[in-house]
VMD Tcl script that draws the C-alpha trace (Angstrom):
set ca {
  {160.59 106.09 64.02}
  {158.60 107.94 61.39}
  {154.86 108.65 62.08}
  {152.55 109.33 59.30}
  {148.83 109.63 59.15}
  {146.77 108.06 56.38}
  {143.20 109.12 56.27}
  {141.04 106.63 54.36}
  {137.32 105.67 53.94}
  {138.43 102.24 53.03}
  {140.76 100.63 55.54}
  {141.84 97.12 54.73}
  {141.27 94.12 56.94}
  {144.89 94.21 58.01}
  {144.68 97.93 59.03}
  {141.61 97.22 61.15}
  {143.25 94.03 62.54}
  {146.33 96.03 63.70}
  {144.13 98.50 65.68}
  {142.07 95.89 67.16}
  {144.94 93.56 68.20}
  {146.82 96.46 69.58}
  {143.92 97.78 71.63}
  {143.09 94.27 72.82}
  {146.64 93.58 73.96}
  {146.68 96.92 75.72}
  {143.30 96.42 77.56}
  {144.31 92.82 78.58}
  {147.53 94.04 80.10}
  {145.69 96.92 81.82}
  {142.61 95.29 83.19}
  {142.68 91.56 82.08}
  {141.31 89.64 79.24}
  {137.74 90.52 78.27}
  {136.69 86.93 77.51}
  {134.76 88.49 74.51}
  {132.46 86.23 72.75}
  {130.04 86.87 70.01}
  {126.36 86.40 70.80}
  {123.52 86.29 68.22}
  {119.86 85.35 68.50}
  {118.56 84.71 65.02}
  {114.97 84.96 63.67}
  {114.61 82.41 60.76}
  {111.84 82.01 58.19}
  {110.32 78.62 57.26}
  {113.10 78.11 54.67}
  {115.71 78.74 57.37}
  {116.91 82.07 56.16}
  {117.88 84.76 58.79}
  {115.40 87.52 58.58}
  {116.24 89.36 61.88}
  {117.64 88.98 65.35}
  {120.29 90.29 67.69}
  {123.99 90.48 67.21}
  {126.34 91.56 69.94}
  {128.85 90.14 72.35}
  {129.65 89.40 76.00}
  {132.77 90.66 77.53}
  {134.06 91.72 81.09}
  {130.81 90.55 82.59}
  {128.56 92.57 80.34}
  {126.16 91.90 77.34}
  {126.38 94.49 74.58}
  {123.65 94.40 71.94}
  {125.07 96.02 68.84}
  {122.18 95.45 66.50}
  {118.65 94.32 66.96}
  {116.33 94.12 63.95}
  {112.73 92.78 63.85}
  {111.30 92.56 60.37}
  {108.08 94.64 59.61}
  {105.90 91.39 59.56}
  {106.80 90.54 63.16}
  {106.67 94.02 64.73}
  {104.04 94.68 67.48}
  {104.27 91.14 68.79}
  {106.86 91.53 71.56}
  {109.59 90.17 69.42}
  {112.16 92.64 70.61}
  {111.58 91.57 74.30}
  {111.69 87.81 73.26}
  {115.02 88.49 71.48}
  {116.41 90.37 74.47}
  {115.16 87.68 76.96}
  {117.02 84.98 75.06}
  {120.24 87.18 74.64}
  {120.13 87.99 78.37}
  {119.58 84.48 79.45}
  {122.65 83.29 77.43}
  {124.55 86.24 78.82}
  {123.70 85.29 82.39}
  {124.68 81.66 81.68}
  {128.04 83.07 80.58}
  {128.32 84.77 83.84}
  {127.40 88.25 82.79}
  {125.91 90.52 85.50}
  {124.64 93.35 83.25}
  {123.62 94.54 79.66}
  {123.79 97.73 77.83}
  {122.32 98.83 74.47}
  {121.88 102.15 72.58}
  {119.38 103.64 70.34}
  {118.15 106.81 68.56}
  {114.70 105.22 67.67}
  {111.88 106.26 70.01}
  {109.99 102.94 69.55}
  {113.12 100.93 70.38}
  {113.76 103.31 73.40}
  {110.30 102.32 74.77}
  {110.77 98.64 74.00}
  {114.08 98.45 75.93}
  {112.63 100.47 78.78}
  {109.68 97.90 79.01}
  {112.40 95.21 79.14}
  {113.77 96.81 82.25}
  {116.64 98.89 80.73}
  {117.27 102.39 82.20}
  {118.82 105.39 80.72}
  {122.35 106.23 81.79}
  {123.41 108.72 79.14}
  {122.02 110.88 76.24}
  {123.76 112.18 73.25}
  {121.55 115.06 71.89}
  {121.26 115.66 68.14}
  {122.85 112.23 67.20}
  {121.38 112.20 64.61}
  {120.32 115.77 64.22}
  {116.73 116.17 65.48}
  {117.05 113.07 67.77}
  {118.92 111.81 70.82}
  {120.93 108.74 71.07}
  {120.22 106.99 74.48}
  {122.37 104.60 76.25}
  {120.60 102.11 78.47}
  {121.71 99.50 81.04}
  {120.14 96.64 82.99}
  {121.24 94.33 85.68}
  {120.87 90.68 84.90}
  {119.68 88.11 87.25}
  {122.40 85.93 88.67}
  {122.15 82.24 88.13}
}
mol new
graphics top color blue
foreach p $ca { graphics top sphere $p radius 0.5 }
foreach p [lrange $ca 0 end-1] q [lrange $ca 1 end] { graphics top cylinder $p $q radius 0.2 }
display resetview
């Protein structure tokens, strides 16, 4: 079998699918299926357009918040906490027992800590001059 590396900044959807499917199959055989499900909490304007929210997923009993964005016009109103509350409630309803999130933004770090998240890791200089913090939180069981 020939092995060749192809370095690219433009992998095709098929390339990414091959990696994802291979890793998913490996993990399922190793520790069981993740039961991964997308989870989004959307902020919509008066016309129904999405202007912010949370995007992440649940799997292996955890909620992972991949993206959280609050538009400038809604900042300072506790919106991040409300979004997290909604995502955490849905995750708990799905049987999740914990949540994790990461950030390199100091304001987001404080917001997540106010929400009950605690730091479990730090990656200094990611990006240079800042630290990326990894936070977790136990979710209430239903």
